[in-house]
C-alpha positions, 0 to 999 in steps of 0.5 A: 500500500502506498503512503497516500492510500494508507493516509486516506484509509486510516483517516477514514477509519478514524472518522468511522471509529468516532462515529461508531465509538468502536476500535474495530475500524481503525484497527483494521485500517492500521493493520491493512496499511502495514503499520507495526506496533512500537508498544504500549507505554500506558500504566493505568491507561492505553498509549500505543503507537504503530509506525511504518516508514515510507522512504524518508517519511514515517506514518505514525498512528497513536491510540490513547485510552483513559478513564476520566472518572474521579473520586465520587465523580464517574466519567466516561472512558475516552479514546483519542486517535492520532494519525501523523505524517513525519519527516524525521522528527518534524510533524508535517500533517496530523489528523485526530479523532476523539470519542467517549464510551 
């Protein structure tokens, strides 16, 4: 899959995931584009990244999930999805989506 097609498919999947409040769409698009996990750094949350190099550019997808509840104040679980195109350490473009469940 080429870079432009990967960006379009993952961005569309982010929109679908936000609309349906489901992880299924973005997970399928990220796998289809050949992005590989770099691990989950979350302790009491989820903070995982997936990346793939396209020549000198890198396509990075980040999935964050956390519970917004506080003591005596229940809140929803929040998911933030970020797709970024990088050249070296510089972010050239970014697309985000967030939803609560």
